[in-house]
KELUMSE-693758 format. One record per residue: residue number from 1; residue in one letter; x, y, z of N, C-alpha, C in turn. Coordinates in steps of 0.001 Angstrom, whole numbers, plus 500000, padded with zeros to 6 digits. Layout:
KELUMSE-693758
(NUM 'A' (X Y Z) (X Y Z) (X Y Z))
...
END
This chain:
KELUMSE-693758
(1 'M' (525747 259455 268414) (524916 259236 269597) (523976 260418 269774))
(2 'S' (522675 260109 269999) (521693 261167 270154) (521883 261888 271469))
(3 'K' (521332 263128 271538) (521405 263897 272784) (520710 263168 273910))
(4 'K' (519579 262472 273565) (518833 261751 274595) (519686 260656 275205))
(5 'A' (520426 259920 274351) (521295 258839 274842) (522405 259406 275717))
(6 'S' (522957 260577 275319) (524020 261205 276106) (523518 261603 277481))
(7 'Y' (522319 262176 277517) (521730 262574 278800) (521497 261358 279696))
(8 'E' (521013 260256 279059) (520743 259044 279830) (522039 258456 280391))
(9 'D' (523115 258476 279579) (524410 257975 280052) (524931 258832 281206))
(10 'A' (524817 260158 281052) (525291 261074 282105) (524498 260869 283379))
(11 'L' (523179 260694 283227) (522318 260478 284391) (522663 259163 285077))
(12 'S' (522950 258133 284276) (523315 256831 284828) (524618 256919 285610))
(13 'S' (525605 257633 285021) (526891 257799 285705) (526720 258561 287014))
(14 'L' (525903 259618 286957) (525664 260420 288151) (524982 259593 289230))
(15 'T' (524038 258740 288800) (523334 257876 289749) (524301 256913 290431))
(16 'E' (525249 256368 289654) (526249 255457 290227) (527140 256177 291232))
(17 'I' (527537 257409 290866) (528385 258188 291768) (527655 258486 293077))
(18 'L' (526378 258883 292945) (525584 259179 294144) (525401 257937 294994))
(19 'S' (525252 256786 294335) (525090 255534 295067) (526340 255198 295866))
(20 'V' (527495 255399 295220) (528774 255148 295912) (528934 256095 297097))
(21 'R' (528622 257388 296876) (528731 258379 297964) (527787 258043 299113))
(22 'E' (526598 257568 298750) (525623 257224 299784) (526132 256059 300640))
(23 'K' (526741 255068 299971) (527308 253938 300715) (528451 254405 301622))
(24 'E' (529284 255335 301120) (530375 255868 301926) (529837 256590 303151))
(25 'L' (528753 257358 302955) (528143 258063 304090) (527570 257083 305103))
(26 'D' (526974 255997 304606) (526440 254974 305512) (527552 254362 306353))
(27 'V' (528712 254098 305701) (529854 253522 306424) (530358 254498 307486))
(28 'R' (530458 255781 307127) (530938 256782 308079) (529963 256952 309237))
(29 'E' (528676 256921 308932) (527684 257031 309998) (527786 255856 310957))
(30 'E' (528031 254652 310406) (528185 253476 311261) (529440 253586 312120))
(31 'E' (530541 254078 311530) (531763 254278 312292) (531554 255292 313405))
(32 'L' (530823 256375 313096) (530532 257399 314087) (529675 256835 315212))
(33 'R' (528691 256000 314855) (527838 255385 315871) (528655 254502 316812))
(34 'K' (529565 253710 316232) (530411 252840 317050) (531336 253654 317947))
(35 'L' (531852 254773 317402) (532714 255644 318193) (531950 256238 319369))
(36 'E' (530697 256668 319103) (529866 257224 320174) (529580 256173 321248))
(37 'E' (529353 254932 320811) (529124 253854 321770) (530376 253615 322614))
(38 'K' (531545 253648 321955) (532798 253434 322688) (533031 254545 323706))
(39 'I' (532765 255792 323295) (532930 256919 324210) (532008 256771 325416))
(40 'E' (530790 256323 325158) (529837 256124 326251) (530302 255011 327183))
(41 'V' (530849 253928 326606) (531377 252837 327432) (532564 253318 328255))
(42 'D' (533477 254070 327596) (534636 254602 328314) (534191 255530 329435))
(43 'R' (533198 256373 329162) (532710 257297 330182) (532116 256528 331355))
(44 'S' (531338 255500 331017) (530715 254692 332058) (531764 253961 332883))
(45 'T' (532821 253458 332188) (533894 252763 332897) (534630 253707 333825))
(46 'F' (534946 254911 333311) (535691 255888 334113) (534901 256330 335326))
(47 'Y' (533620 256631 335129) (532806 257160 336228) (532084 256072 337022))
(48 'G' (532338 254793 336698) (531802 253714 337510) (530292 253713 337615))
(49 'G' (529605 254086 336568) (528158 254108 336613) (527577 255370 337211))
(50 'T' (528431 256242 337730) (527968 257532 338236) (527943 258517 337076))
(51 'S' (527743 259785 337383) (527652 260784 336323) (528657 261908 336545))
(52 'P' (529253 262438 335465) (530166 263578 335621) (529466 264818 336148))
(53 'S' (528130 264840 336066) (527392 266003 336566) (526966 265842 338030))
(54 'D' (527427 264756 338675) (527141 264580 340100) (527690 265762 340897))
(55 'V' (526941 266218 341875) (527414 267250 342799) (528034 266536 344003))
(56 'L' (529337 266720 344192) (530046 266070 345288) (530110 266998 346493))
(57 'H' (529831 266451 347661) (529914 267196 348915) (531227 266832 349589))
(58 'L' (532070 267821 349787) (533407 267593 350335) (533538 268221 351714))
(59 'N' (534264 267512 352589) (534685 268050 353878) (536196 268163 353807))
(60 'I' (536687 269397 353678) (538121 269618 353490) (538688 270184 354788))
(61 'G' (539317 269316 355553) (539906 269740 356814) (538913 270377 357769))
(62 'G' (537634 269983 357682) (536617 270516 358575) (535713 271559 357940))
(63 'T' (536054 272029 356746) (535232 272998 356023) (534534 272295 354866))
(64 'T' (533233 272477 354761) (532474 271781 353724) (532278 272665 352502))
(65 'T' (532227 272018 351348) (531961 272711 350088) (531422 271703 349091))
(66 'T' (530966 272165 347951) (530451 271284 346905) (531114 271612 345577))
(67 'I' (531191 270587 344731) (531802 270781 343414) (531306 269677 342494))
(68 'L' (531226 269957 341199) (530831 268938 340231) (531937 267896 340083))
(69 'R' (531513 266646 339886) (532504 265576 339730) (533426 265849 338545))
(70 'R' (532857 266301 337432) (533686 266528 336243) (534700 267644 336464))
(71 'T' (534392 268590 337352) (535338 269662 337651) (536489 269133 338498))
(72 'L' (536162 268340 339507) (537194 267808 340397) (538106 266823 339683))
(73 'T' (537612 266183 338631) (538395 265153 337928) (538902 265632 336570))
(74 'S' (539011 266935 336390) (539294 267478 335055) (540759 267473 334653))
(75 'V' (541664 267057 335560) (543071 266924 335182) (543355 265438 334981))
(76 'P' (543435 264956 333737) (543607 263529 333459) (544879 262983 334111))
(77 'G' (544765 261767 334640) (545928 261105 335217) (546241 261504 336641))
(78 'S' (545542 262494 337180) (545824 262946 338542) (545173 262020 339565))
(79 'M' (545640 262106 340816) (545062 261306 341886) (543598 261673 342107))
(80 'L' (543274 262958 341998) (541892 263371 342177) (541005 262782 341083))
(81 'A' (541510 262769 339850) (540727 262208 338745) (540456 260734 338964))
(82 'S' (541425 260035 339539) (541242 258615 339808) (540347 258375 341013))
(83 'R' (540630 259051 342126) (539897 258806 343372) (538413 259148 343250))
(84 'F' (538112 260236 342537) (536728 260699 342472) (536078 260404 341119))
(85 'S' (536623 259399 340427) (536057 259014 339135) (534668 258407 339291))
(86 'G' (534338 257929 340496) (533063 257267 340726) (533219 255784 340980))
(87 'R' (534347 255229 340565) (534577 253799 340737) (534858 253427 342187))
(88 'W' (535374 254405 342946) (535824 254077 344307) (535010 254803 345382))
(89 'D' (533864 255363 345030) (533091 256169 345982) (532818 255439 347296))
(90 'D' (532485 254147 347206) (532115 253403 348411) (533293 253230 349369))
(91 'G' (534512 253248 348833) (535681 253008 349687) (536386 254261 350168))
(92 'L' (535936 255442 349727) (536603 256680 350124) (536196 257107 351534))
(93 'E' (537113 257826 352212) (536824 258315 353563) (535673 259325 353533))
(94 'K' (534765 259189 354488) (533630 260121 354592) (533454 260533 356054))
(95 'D' (532871 261714 356256) (532577 262138 357622) (531229 261574 358063))
(96 'K' (530758 261955 359246) (529528 261381 359787) (528288 261756 358979))
(97 'H' (528427 262797 358139) (527298 263210 357299) (527339 262563 355918))
(98 'G' (528374 261761 355681) (528509 261106 354379) (529248 261934 353351))
(99 'D' (529795 263094 353751) (530572 263914 352818) (531970 263318 352644))
(100 'F' (532489 263373 351434) (533856 262888 351193) (534847 263735 351996))
(101 'F' (535737 263058 352731) (536685 263783 353573) (538048 263875 352889))
(102 'I' (538576 265083 352808) (539912 265335 352250) (540756 265956 353350))
(103 'D' (541811 265276 353715) (542642 265699 354848) (543691 266715 354382))
(104 'Q' (543223 267897 354013) (544097 268986 353586) (543623 270279 354241))
(105 'E' (544524 271239 354312) (544156 272556 354831) (543254 273254 353813))
(106 'Y' (542132 273741 354264) (541142 274280 353326) (541680 275461 352531))
(107 'A' (542446 276351 353166) (542946 277548 352470) (543775 277169 351247))
(108 'L' (544541 276075 351342) (545357 275639 350209) (544513 274904 349175))
(109 'F' (543661 273993 349656) (542856 273207 348724) (541857 274088 347982))
(110 'E' (541409 275156 348628) (540480 276078 347987) (541110 276706 346747))
(111 'C' (542415 276995 346810) (543118 277544 345632) (543056 276562 344472))
(112 'L' (543190 275273 344795) (543116 274244 343768) (541708 274182 343169))
(113 'L' (540689 274292 344024) (539310 274284 343528) (539027 275489 342640))
(114 'H' (539557 276661 343017) (539396 277857 342178) (539978 277616 340794))
(115 'Y' (541161 277006 340758) (541800 276732 339473) (540932 275788 338634))
(116 'L' (540452 274696 339257) (539663 273709 338529) (538361 274314 338010))
(117 'R' (537761 275187 338800) (536523 275828 338349) (536791 276786 337193))
(118 'N' (537889 277529 337252) (538256 278387 336133) (538494 277555 334880))
(119 'K' (539201 276444 335059) (539495 275551 333932) (538205 275024 333318))
(120 'A' (537224 274678 334177) (535935 274183 333675) (535209 275233 332850))
(121 'N' (535494 276507 333127) (534876 277606 332386) (535744 278091 331224))
(122 'G' (536787 277320 330924) (537658 277657 329801) (538661 278752 330091))
(123 'I' (538937 278993 331370) (539883 280044 331755) (541114 279402 332380))
(124 'E' (542258 279472 331692) (543497 278923 332253) (544151 279978 333139))
(125 'K' (543533 280206 334292) (544038 281188 335235) (544707 280459 336380))
(126 'Y' (545984 280704 336562) (546737 279928 337536) (546414 280362 338957))
(127 'P' (546544 279420 339909) (546099 279685 341278) (546809 280869 341922))
(128 'I' (546051 281633 342697) (546631 282673 343545) (546785 282051 344924))
(129 'V' (548019 281773 345305) (548291 281059 346548) (548246 282043 347712))
(130 'P' (547612 281665 348817) (547507 282585 349955) (548874 282957 350513))
(131 'T' (549108 284246 350643) (550346 284746 351226) (550007 285887 352182))
(132 'S' (550941 286201 353016) (550813 287360 353884) (552178 287995 354000))
(133 'R' (552262 289018 354812) (553540 289704 354970) (554592 288775 355570))
(134 'Y' (554121 287811 356362) (555053 286964 357090) (555091 285522 356611))
(135 'V' (554036 285089 355919) (553942 283678 355539) (553715 283552 354035))
(136 'D' (554575 282781 353371) (554424 282483 351957) (554085 280998 351846))
(137 'R' (552898 280677 351355) (552432 279298 351312) (552678 278625 349967))
(138 'R' (553477 279229 349117) (553689 278641 347796) (554281 277240 347871))
(139 'D' (555278 277055 348755) (555910 275741 348867) (554902 274680 349290))
(140 'D' (554061 275012 350277) (553049 274060 350741) (552063 273734 349628))
(141 'F' (551643 274767 348895) (550689 274547 347812) (551297 273678 346717))
(142 'C' (552531 273962 346329) (553186 273199 345270) (553375 271743 345684))
(143 'R' (553726 271528 346949) (553871 270150 347430) (552536 269410 347358))
(144 'M' (551438 270095 347683) (550122 269470 347603) (549766 269134 346155))
(145 'V' (550037 270049 345237) (549766 269817 343816) (550583 268628 343312))
(146 'D' (551862 268573 343697) (552711 267449 343292) (552182 266141 343863))
(147 'Y' (551728 266172 345117) (551199 264973 345774) (550002 264413 345007))
(148 'Y' (549146 265283 344523) (547965 264836 343794) (548251 264552 342316))
(149 'G' (549499 264653 341903) (549849 264343 340520) (549273 265313 339515))
(150 'M' (549149 266592 339911) (548516 267589 339055) (549500 268654 338566))
(151 'T' (550791 268382 338747) (551807 269382 338419) (551740 269819 336964))
(152 'D' (551647 268842 336064) (551648 269185 334642) (550361 269887 334229))
(153 'G' (549287 269671 334986) (548040 270352 334689) (548043 271797 335121))
(154 'L' (548600 272071 336312) (548600 273428 336848) (549832 274227 336459))
(155 'F' (550963 273528 336290) (552223 274207 335990) (552870 273565 334757))
(156 'P' (552233 273699 333587) (552746 273041 332383) (554010 273700 331842))
(157 'V' (554759 272926 331102) (555917 273433 330364) (555802 272909 328937))
(158 'A' (556447 273593 328003) (556373 273167 326604) (557629 273602 325865))
(159 'L' (558013 272805 324888) (559155 273152 324048) (558792 274321 323143))
(160 'K' (559676 275308 323108) (559464 276491 322281) (560709 276718 321433))
(161 'M' (560524 276911 320137) (561661 277089 319239) (562396 278391 319541))
(162 'H' (563720 278300 319682) (564560 279484 319908) (565247 279905 318614))
(163 'T' (565853 278933 317924) (566419 279208 316606) (566016 278090 315654))
(164 'G' (565964 278419 314373) (565615 277429 313374) (564437 277898 312550))
(165 'S' (563851 276986 311812) (562738 277289 310917) (561472 276596 311397))
(166 'E' (560350 277310 311361) (559077 276712 311750) (558763 275488 310890))
(167 'D' (559162 275535 309622) (558869 274437 308700) (559631 273170 309061))
(168 'S' (560843 273322 309609) (561680 272150 309888) (561782 271820 311372))
(169 'A' (561181 272646 312240) (561301 272424 313683) (560651 271115 314111))
(170 'G' (559556 270747 313443) (558941 269451 313690) (558351 269293 315079))
(171 'I' (557667 270312 315584) (557051 270226 316910) (555820 269327 316813))
(172 'I' (555876 268178 317496) (554800 267193 317456) (553802 267427 318579))
(173 'G' (554278 267875 319718) (553436 268142 320881) (554181 269055 321836))
(174 'P' (553613 269305 323019) (554266 270219 323970) (555675 269790 324360))
(175 'K' (555936 268467 324335) (557228 267979 324815) (557912 267041 323822))
(176 'K' (557502 267075 322563) (558090 266164 321590) (558332 266873 320263))
(177 'V' (559511 266644 319675) (559844 267244 318382) (560565 266225 317506))
(178 'N' (560515 266476 316219) (561323 265731 315246) (561864 266760 314261))
(179 'A' (562981 267384 314636) (563549 268489 313865) (564278 267958 312632))
(180 'K' (563864 268441 311462) (564496 268015 310219) (565843 268690 310016))
(181 'E' (566007 269883 310581) (567265 270611 310502) (567685 271026 311913))
(182 'W' (568928 271507 312046) (569462 271905 313344) (568587 273016 313958))
(183 'T' (568016 272726 315109) (567084 273641 315763) (567358 273658 317256))
(184 'T' (567247 274828 317862) (567416 274955 319313) (566071 275274 319945))
(185 'F' (565757 274545 321015) (564495 274708 321728) (564753 275114 323169))
(186 'I' (563831 275894 323709) (563802 276216 325125) (562631 275465 325738))
(187 'L' (562844 274869 326913) (561738 274255 327644) (561096 275361 328458))
(188 'N' (559982 275872 327953) (559401 277127 328425) (558344 276910 329503))
(189 'L' (558321 277804 330511) (557283 277785 331528) (556020 278414 330948))
(190 'E' (554896 277715 331033) (553656 278163 330412) (552740 278816 331448))
(191 'G' (552943 280113 331693) (552032 280869 332549) (552324 280805 334029))
(192 'H' (553493 280324 334417) (553835 280268 335841) (555337 280506 335996))
(193 'K' (555832 280492 337240) (557227 280840 337488) (557982 279776 338278))
(194 'R' (557457 278554 338308) (558190 277479 338984) (559368 277058 338115))
(195 'S' (560565 277089 338667) (561769 276760 337907) (561836 275265 337624))
(196 'I' (562411 274915 336481) (562659 273516 336142) (563985 273115 336755))
(197 'K' (563930 272215 337730) (565132 271805 338467) (565859 270658 337766))
(198 'S' (565106 269715 337239) (565676 268554 336557) (564768 268174 335397))
(199 'Y' (565350 267592 334365) (564513 267089 333279) (565208 265933 332582))
(200 'E' (564394 265143 331884) (564882 263932 331238) (564453 263934 329779))
(201 'V' (565362 263541 328915) (565100 263498 327477) (565288 262066 326981))
(202 'T' (564312 261558 326240) (564440 260254 325588) (564601 260479 324094))
(203 'L' (565672 259935 323539) (566015 260181 322145) (565333 259187 321211))
(204 'G' (564948 259693 320043) (564528 258840 318949) (565699 258719 317988))
(205 'E' (565416 258792 316695) (566501 258781 315701) (567113 260175 315638))
(206 'V' (568378 260286 316026) (569034 261587 316184) (570306 261651 315349))
(207 'K' (570504 262783 314654) (571738 263012 313902) (572756 263780 314748))
(208 'D' (572275 264697 315588) (573156 265510 316423) (572318 266117 317537))
(209 'I' (572897 266227 318746) (572120 266789 319853) (573031 267316 320955))
(210 'K' (572641 268452 321525) (573300 269053 322685) (572189 269363 323699))
(211 'I' (572332 268839 324894) (571314 268989 325924) (571890 269789 327083))
(212 'G' (571219 270892 327488) (571787 271677 328570) (570885 272759 329106))
(213 'W' (571507 273879 329474) (570805 274989 330114) (571431 276310 329674))
(214 'Y' (570656 277379 329760) (571254 278712 329686) (570962 279418 331000))
(215 'Y' (571929 280194 331482) (571771 280817 332795) (571889 282335 332758))
(216 'K' (572051 282901 331586) (571981 284351 331417) (571590 284623 329978))
(217 'P' (571116 285829 329665) (570640 286103 328302) (571610 285600 327246))
(218 'T' (571096 284741 326383) (571924 284077 325383) (571259 284188 324024))
(219 'D' (572013 284634 323036) (571465 284808 321696) (572146 283843 320734))
(220 'L' (571414 282803 320352) (571948 281851 319385) (571464 282145 317970))
(221 'T' (570801 283294 317801) (570228 283620 316498) (571188 284401 315604))
(222 'T' (572304 284873 316160) (573251 285631 315347) (573912 284717 314323))
(223 'P' (574384 285262 313203) (574995 284427 312161) (576151 283568 312676))
(224 'T' (576916 284070 313662) (578051 283294 314175) (577627 282195 315143))
(225 'N' (576401 282290 315695) (575954 281325 316706) (574869 280376 316242))
(226 'V' (574272 280646 315078) (573066 279926 314680) (573295 278426 314528))
(227 'N' (574512 278003 314234) (574804 276575 314085) (575376 275958 315353))
(228 'L' (575427 276754 316425) (575932 276261 317698) (574758 275788 318551))
(229 'G' (575039 275444 319815) (573967 274947 320665) (574318 275042 322127))
(230 'A' (573572 274305 322966) (573766 274344 324411) (575198 273954 324779))
(231 'G' (575848 274848 325524) (577223 274626 325948) (578258 275263 325065))
(232 'D' (577876 275666 323842) (578843 276205 322882) (579146 277684 323084))
(233 'V' (578226 278419 323700) (578403 279863 323803) (578341 280299 325259))
(234 'D' (578805 281515 325501) (578812 282060 326854) (577397 282104 327425))
(235 'G' (577277 281723 328685) (575980 281719 329339) (575237 280401 329238))
(236 'T' (575887 279370 328667) (575223 278069 328528) (576137 276943 329004))
(237 'I' (575518 275862 329428) (576228 274611 329700) (575486 273521 328945))
(238 'G' (576187 272434 328599) (575495 271398 327846) (576308 270135 327666))
(239 'L' (575600 269047 327447) (576198 267765 327134) (576125 267578 325628))
(240 'D' (577285 267567 324980) (577369 267389 323539) (577560 265907 323269))
(241 'L' (576480 265218 322934) (576550 263767 322774) (577295 263365 321507))
(242 'E' (577213 264178 320479) (577884 263847 319222) (579400 263844 319394))
(243 'R' (579914 264855 320118) (581370 264951 320345) (581800 264288 321648))
(244 'S' (580818 263765 322400) (581098 263102 323669) (581850 264015 324628))
(245 'K' (581304 265253 324800) (581942 266245 325662) (580899 266976 326495))
(246 'F' (581288 267383 327721) (580488 268292 328531) (581089 269676 328361))
(247 'M' (580237 270669 328049) (580710 272000 327703) (580155 273041 328660))
(248 'I' (580982 274023 329007) (580554 275185 329777) (581101 276437 329102))
(249 'N' (580194 277323 328689) (580587 278594 328058) (581539 278391 326882))
(250 'G' (581325 277315 326117) (582124 277075 324929) (583420 276328 325171))
(251 'E' (583694 275938 326412) (584930 275221 326724) (584622 273796 327165))
(252 'C' (585460 272848 326703) (585285 271449 327069) (585708 271220 328518))
(253 'V' (584953 270399 329213) (585287 270016 330580) (585866 268601 330544))
(254 'P' (587003 268382 331183) (587605 267038 331172) (586697 265993 331828))
(255 'D' (587061 264736 331643) (586393 263606 332298) (584949 263439 331857))
(256 'S' (584668 263681 330585) (583309 263428 330100) (583332 262674 328780))
(257 'D' (584424 261931 328520) (584520 261161 327285) (583677 259884 327383))
(258 'G' (583511 259224 326249) (582864 257921 326222) (581358 257952 326194))
(259 'L' (580747 259087 325836) (579290 259163 325764) (578818 258515 324469))
(260 'E' (577849 257606 324593) (577282 256955 323421) (575767 257058 323478))
(261 'Y' (575146 257155 322314) (573694 257233 322295) (573144 256542 321064))
(262 'T' (571965 255980 321235) (571239 255340 320144) (569765 255689 320317))
(263 'D' (568948 255193 319416) (567507 255356 319539) (567057 254742 320866))
(264 'G' (566413 255549 321709) (565968 255078 323016) (566850 255498 324170))
(265 'T' (567991 256131 323890) (568862 256616 324951) (568137 257647 325814))
(266 'V' (568324 257562 327134) (567704 258490 328073) (568789 259338 328726))
(267 'V' (568663 260644 328595) (569604 261594 329190) (568869 262386 330254))
(268 'R' (569451 262462 331445) (568815 263187 332552) (569782 264236 333094))
(269 'A' (569304 265479 333179) (570067 266586 333759) (569422 266952 335088))
(270 'E' (570121 266762 336188) (569560 266984 337512) (570161 268198 338202))
(271 'D' (569379 268755 339110) (569824 269826 340001) (570479 270971 339223))
(272 'Y' (569741 271488 338248) (570195 272621 337438) (571539 272345 336751))
(273 'G' (571685 271129 336234) (572861 270794 335444) (574093 270412 336237))
(274 'K' (573927 270149 337527) (575084 269755 338340) (575406 268274 338192))
(275 'V' (574378 267469 337926) (574564 266020 337814) (573916 265547 336515))
(276 'W' (574628 264660 335790) (574153 264201 334486) (574187 262681 334404))
(277 'Y' (573149 262116 333792) (573072 260675 333592) (572785 260378 332129))
(278 'V' (573396 259329 331618) (573047 258773 330308) (572728 257302 330529))
(279 'N' (571474 256939 330267) (570996 255578 330506) (571304 255095 331924))
(280 'G' (571104 255995 332884) (571264 255643 334289) (572680 255703 334811))
(281 'E' (573655 255952 333959) (575056 256027 334370) (575480 257489 334488))
(282 'I' (576128 257839 335617) (576595 259211 335802) (577714 259520 334817))
(283 'V' (577597 260681 334160) (578656 261154 333251) (579080 262548 333708))
(284 'A' (580160 263051 333146) (580674 264374 333507) (580816 264510 335022))
(285 'P' (581665 263696 335648) (581750 263665 337113) (582220 264959 337759))
(286 'T' (582897 265829 336995) (583360 267091 337593) (582371 268225 337388))
(287 'S' (581195 267924 336837) (580260 268986 336495) (579725 269712 337722))
(288 'T' (579523 269012 338840) (578920 269636 340021) (579735 270824 340500))
(289 'E' (581025 270602 340756) (581857 271692 341285) (582016 272816 340276))
(290 'R' (582053 272495 339004) (582219 273534 337991) (580958 274377 337827))
(291 'V' (579788 273732 337849) (578541 274468 337718) (578286 275311 338963))
(292 'E' (578655 274800 340135) (578461 275557 341372) (579265 276854 341379))
(293 'G' (580308 276931 340563) (581107 278143 340492) (580495 279230 339628))
(294 'L' (579347 278928 338968) (578688 279913 338124) (577625 280668 338918))
(295 'N' (577306 281868 338512) (576255 282651 339167) (574920 282293 338534))
(296 'L' (574164 281426 339209) (572957 280861 338614) (571676 281356 339256))
(297 'T' (571754 282323 340158) (570563 282752 340889) (570325 284248 340730))
(298 'A' (569092 284621 341038) (568699 286031 341039) (567675 286223 342144))
(299 'T' (567487 287433 342605) (566524 287725 343663) (565163 288029 343048))
(300 'D' (564110 287342 343541) (562772 287582 343008) (562092 288717 343770))
(301 'S' (560815 288953 343454) (560103 290085 344041) (559856 289909 345538))
(302 'Y' (560026 288686 346042) (559851 288434 347466) (561171 288541 348232))
(303 'G' (562269 288784 347504) (563574 288862 348143) (564253 287517 348271))
(304 'N' (563666 286467 347658) (564254 285126 347728) (565157 284885 346530))
(305 'L' (566206 284097 346753) (567078 283712 345651) (566404 282614 344835))
(306 'R' (566318 282806 343535) (565721 281828 342639) (566694 281510 341510))
(307 'Y' (566699 280232 341107) (567525 279869 339962) (566961 280489 338688))
(308 'V' (567856 280986 337849) (567433 281626 336601) (567716 280725 335398))
(309 'M' (568164 279509 335638) (568507 278614 334542) (567252 278112 333832))
(310 'R' (567358 277941 332529) (566283 277392 331713) (566859 276322 330790))
(311 'P' (566170 275177 330659) (566662 274117 329768) (566772 274590 328319))
(312 'L' (567826 274166 327667) (568126 274540 326280) (568575 273280 325559))
(313 'I' (567899 272930 324470) (568206 271703 323745) (568367 272023 322264))
(314 'S' (569511 271642 321715) (569773 271825 320287) (569826 270447 319642))
(315 'I' (569092 270272 318536) (568946 268919 317994) (568642 268926 316507))
(316 'K' (569107 267894 315851) (568617 267509 314534) (568174 266062 314680))
(317 'G' (566869 265858 314739) (566350 264524 314966) (565151 264548 315891))
(318 'E' (564888 263404 316500) (563670 263228 317292) (563988 263044 318767))
(319 'M' (563224 263714 319614) (563377 263528 321062) (562077 263916 321750))
(320 'E' (561948 263439 322996) (560769 263743 323805) (561194 263993 325239))
(321 'I' (560622 265029 325853) (560851 265282 327281) (559957 264300 328046))
(322 'T' (560562 263365 328775) (559796 262302 329419) (559680 262459 330932))
(323 'S' (560380 263420 331510) (560260 263655 332947) (560721 265065 333268))
(324 'I' (559996 265722 334183) (560341 267078 334603) (560132 267195 336104))
(325 'E' (561093 267822 336789) (560957 268101 338213) (561031 269621 338393))
(326 'L' (560026 270202 339051) (559964 271630 339239) (560390 272009 340645))
(327 'E' (561020 273171 340756) (561341 273740 342060) (560078 274408 342598))
(328 'N' (559869 274337 343925) (558693 274983 344493) (558801 276497 344387))
END
């Protein structure tokens, strides 16, 4: 074969390859165009024909202020995101000047606005709640945040590996894991100090799992503890589903037999581990009095007693935290 024929064959092959690549790019461009159209439709549906850049005039308990719509609605799934999406503007309460009326104390709601504005600027700075020497408004503020369905936005928590391997921990998201090997996780407070009072775990395919709490410094990383979990060592309590036992500081508690679990089982630990449910049925009936006998509190910087317990979950398999209740 002559050099000229070889060059022509190579050029022909290259032309075919470029043609295929060009068609692939055309397909991707069309997919991108459709995606952009869908995003625009979704945006229009969410904002009801209004714009995220609308300047909203608010009357908050008699004090007026302004804020961008996209800032006020920046926590997905919250009541504020729904109410001020633009779809319901005509039906919302307004004052005589036409400003949207919010029946909240301005000093508290202002803290929420500060947070949302920081968030809009890419700053995850948690609210500074108004306090004085005599009045602590944290409880009122937290209740307001919970009312608006913004708890997870302002006071997030996430699973953090305590023992195990990063390669096998299988962290899928802030509250979901699929651990290939035995791993212990802490449900960690992300930038705030609100205690986790109750939480719920929904199981996927699980080989072994212990769900509980630690209430004093606990090291499961030592060679003698690395294969243990919640409830197995001093300073922890836990529900051992594999052995069908409730454990405190490594000792079995009577009256907790008969625990069964499958894919989809829901386990709920309430009131700092005093009450336990598996698929809605109370288990470990003596847990309340036994847990109450432990020293679970410490004094904070304000002189108030606060629970020091933190959720601790040891698992080989898949699970997701599906509900969390925070203490104010």
